[in-house]
N, C-alpha and C positions, 0 to 999 in steps of 0.2 A: 224125474218128470222134465218133459221139454221147457225150455226157456219161454218166458210169455212172449218175446219178440225175438226173431232170429239175430244171432251174433254173426257178422259177416267177416269171413277171413278168405275171400276169394277176390281180391283187388287185382292180382295179376291177370285175371279175365275180364273185368270191368270194374272201376271204381265206385263203391257206394258205402255211405251216402255221399252226396255232391255238396260242397260248400252252399249255403242259402242262394248265394247271389248268382249262381247258374240257374237255378230254376227261376227266378225274377228275371233274369236277361231273357230266357227263354218266352217267357209269358210277355215281356215287354215288346219283344219283336214280333210276336204274334199280333199283339194289339196295335201296334204302331208303324211296323215297317213291313206291311203286308204286301207291298208291290213287288215287282221282279226286277232284282238288279241288273242295271245295264240294259234293260229294255224298255226305255221310256223315260221321259224329262218330268213327268208329274210328281206331285210331292212324296207319294208312297214308294214310288220306285227308286225316288233320290234318297229316301231314308234308307231304304234296303241297301243300297250301293254303298252308303256312309257306314251302314253297320258293319257290312263284310269288309269294307277297307279297314275300318278301325281294328278289326280282328287280325287282318293281315299286317298292320302296324306293330301290334301286341306280340304276334308269333315272330316278327322280324325282331324285334327287340329282344326278346327271350333267347332266340337261336342265333344271333347274329347274323341275319340274312337280310336282303332286300325285300321289302314288301311286294314288289312285283315279281320276285321269285320265289313266293309262297303260294303253294297251289293248295286247294281245298279238295278233299277227296271224300269218298264214303267212310272210309277206315283206313287201317294201315295196310290191309291186304291190297286193296285198291291202289294205293301209294306206290306199293313195291312192284305190282304189276305194270304200273306206269313206268318205274324206273327200269325194270328189267327189259320189258319188251321195247321199252324207248331207245335203250343204249345199244343193245346187242344187234349184231350183223352176221349174215351167213357165214361161216367158217371161223367164228371167233370162239374163244376158250374163257370160259368164267370159272371161278373158284368160289365155293361156299364152305362155311364151317360146318363141323359136325354137331354142332348145337342149334341148327336152325329150325325154326318154326315152318310148318308147312306153307305158310303165305310165301316163303322163299323157296323152299325145297321142291313144291310141285310146279311152279312157272318154270323153274330151272330145269327140272327133269323132264316135263313137257317138251322145252324146246331141245334137249338131248335126244330125246327119243324120236324125235322127227328128224334128226339129222341135222338140223340148223346150226347147232352149236356142239362143242364138246365140254364136259363137265368133271372137274375133279372137287372132291370133299376133303378140306384139310382137318385133320383130327385135332381139337383143342385140348390142350394139357393144363394141369394146374398153374405150371409156370409160363408167365406171359412170355418169355424169351423163347420157349420150345414152340410154343404155339405161332409166334411170328415166323421162326425157322420153319416150319412146316408150309406155312404159306409160300414163304420165299422159294422152298424146294420145289413147290407144284407150278411156278409161274413159268409160262413159255413166251416165245415171241409173239403170239399171237392171242395172247391172254387179255382179253378186253376189259373185264370187270372182276373185281373181288366184292362180294356180298356177304355181310356178316351182321349179326345181332350184336347191339350193345351189351345185352343182359340175357342169360338164358332164361326163358320163360319157366322152365322145368326146376332149376336149382338156384337160380339168381348168379351163377357165375358171370363176372364182369370180364368182357374181352379186352384185350389191349388195342382199342381202335385207334388211338393217337399213333402207336408205334406201327400199326398195320397201314395208317394213312401215309405216313414218312416213306414207308417202303414202296407203295402204289404209286406215290407222286414221283420217286426216283426213277419208276420204270415205266412211267406214263400210263398207268392203269387206272380206270374209273373205280373209286371206292362208293358203294352203295350200302348204308348202314340202315338196319332196322331197329328204331329206337323205340318200338312199342313199350318195352318193359324198363327202359332208362330213362326215357324223357319226363321231366316232372319228379325224379329222385336224384338222378346225377347231374352235375353242371354242363350238359351237353350244349355244344354250339358249332357251327360250321367251322369256327377257329380250330377245332379239333383234327382238321384236314378231310374230312370226308367231301366228296363232291355232291351227293345227294343224301340227305337225311329224309327217311320216311318215319312218321310216327301214328300212333291212335291218338285221338282226341279224347278218348273216354276213359283212359286208365290214370296214369300219373298226372295227366292234365285236367282231370275233373270234369271234361265236357260231357255232353250227352253221348249215348251210343249212337252210331251212324254218322261220326265225324272223324276225320283224319287229315293228315297233310303230308305234301312233298315238299321240301325246301332245298332249293339248288344254289350252289355257290356261283351260277351264272357261266361256268365254263362248259358245260356240257350240253351237246345238242341233243334234244328228246324227240323222237318221233312219236306223234299222237297215238294212243291206243284206239281212240274212237274220235268221230267227227260229227259236228253238228253245231247248233246255233250257240254263239258265245256273246252276242251283242255287239260285236266289233267287226269291221268289214263284211258286214251283211250282204253286199252287192256281190262278193266274190263267192265262187263254189269251192274255192280253195279255203282250207282250214288255216286260221292264223299261225304264224310260225313263232309268235312270241309270247312269254309267259306272262300271266298266268293263264291267258286266253287259250292257248294252245292245248291245254290239258283239262280245261275246265269247260267241256261242252255240257249244254244243258243246264237247267234251273239249278243252282246251289241251294243248299239246306241253310237258308238264312236263319231261322230259329236256333238250329243245332250250332252254326257257327257263332251265333251271338252268346249261346250258353258257353262254347268253347272259350270264346274270348274272357268271359268272367271266369272260367278256370283257371287260365293261364295267368290272369291279372292275380289271381289268389296264390298261384306260385311263385310270382314276381315279388308278391309282397312278403311272403314267408320265407321264402329261399328254400332250395334243393337241400341244402347242408342239414338244415332243420329237421325236414321230412326224413331225409337218410339216417340221421341219427336216432331219431325217436322210433321209427319203424324197425331199425336193425336192433334196438334195444329189445324191443317186443320178441324179434326172432330170436335172439341170444336167451331170454328168458325162457323160450319155448325149448329151445335146444338144451338148455341145462335141465329141463325137467324129463326131457326125452332119454337124455343119457342116464339118467337115474332108473330107466325102464328097461329091464334085462333084454327084452324081445326088440325093443326100437332100433332102427337103423336110420341113421341121418345121412344125407348124401352131399356131404361136403367134404373136402379135402384140405390140408393144412395149408399148402403153399397157395390157394386160390383166393382171390378177391370176390366177396358175395354182396350183392344188394339183398334187400328185404325180402327174400323169398325163401322158403324152406320146403324141401320136399323127403318125406321120410316113409317108412314103413313099419309095421307092426307084426313081428313074428310071422308067422304063416297066413295070418288073415290077409286075403286080397285087398288092396287099396279101395275098390268100390265097396266092399263090405265096411269097412273102416268108415268111410265116408258116409255112408248109408246109416250106421248106428251113430255117428256125430249130428246129422241132420235131423234124427229122431229127438235128439236132446237139445235142438236147436242152434246146431253150429254150421255155417256154411263154408265148406271147403269143395275143391275139385279134385277129383282121382281120375287116374287112368294114364293115357298117354299125352295129354293136355295139347294135341295136334302137332306134337313135335316127335316123331318116331325117332329121327335121327340122334336126338339128345339121348331118348331112353336106350338106345343100341349104344350109344358111347357110354351111358352109365352101367349097362348090364340089365336094365330093367324093362327091356323091351317087351317081354310076354304080358306083362300085368301092368306096368306103370308103377306110379307112386301116389300118395297123398301129398296134396300141396297146401302150405299154409302162407298167406301173402296179405299181411295186415295193412292198415292206413293209419293216418294221422289221426283219424277219428275212432280209432281201436284204444283200449286201456290196458293198463297191466292185469286189472281185476278180470276183464274178458279173458285174457290171455291164460290167467290162471285157473279160471273156471274151464277153459278148453283142456289144459292139462287134467284136471281132475276127471272131467268126462272120459279122457284117453285112459287113465288109470282104472276106472270102474268098467 
């Protein structure tokens, strides 16, 4: 029989449920901060501006950035496109990892397909030093940027970003990090050495969907992807050249940003170590159960480090079928390629993908055990 209410294990796509403070912050912004920030001196516009700036301060404290170098975006894909298109120049060479999400792989491939840049893909190995050596091997005199995810959205493998950052800085190469799966789970800050950190607001940071951020260390000049109203230098037809205005054309999502602020405050109060340990324990509980099932395959290797995400398959059953059977019993997981065909090609699962289990701090051991019982049945 289906569970009376769905049990959600798809937090790598978007976190659910959110902390109660998130919805309260969204409602409060809609009720009291209804003006357009930076577009007027009346009380409602000022309140909206204060709401947005407070969120910049929260993000800056969480990620060791300056508030003015915190840019709000629609999502992580938007942030990554701002970072990639904003840094590369004709004739540049860029390197991406073999575990990248399409939010990195597609803009990089589009630039390469049109001949603007050349592109290399560095294979990610279980061992960090082998991965770093592969990136180093691919670097050229014209390598402009390295772009890599902090955590694979398919397997949860953690990439050696600090080591990559040290190599990039030694060679004068920009490091752009995709923090969608790592922020809120790992203790990520700009002190890790990346120049640009892009992240989703709606995953480990517990913000509403439709929110994201680009955080800069202030050393990289970024060309705007779009131009428009910013509320500053309105008499000029030229886009402002300073952050965050240069990259925030148009009205920002004030209620969403207010909710993101509340989500980030939740993360700051509870800490990433607590979330990582709790969610990882749920993953280990699942893996222990899967290893007792003769037809189950868990896509993890001994020498790699993992965030709390587990990909698996059951015998000859297609992952989509497994996920559909689980959904019929009230369990929400995602199956298929997870918008990351490069990662599945690396895993050898490129034809059908995997089933992905990704818990949050709001899941329980009892729910995980029920999930295993559903798999056994």
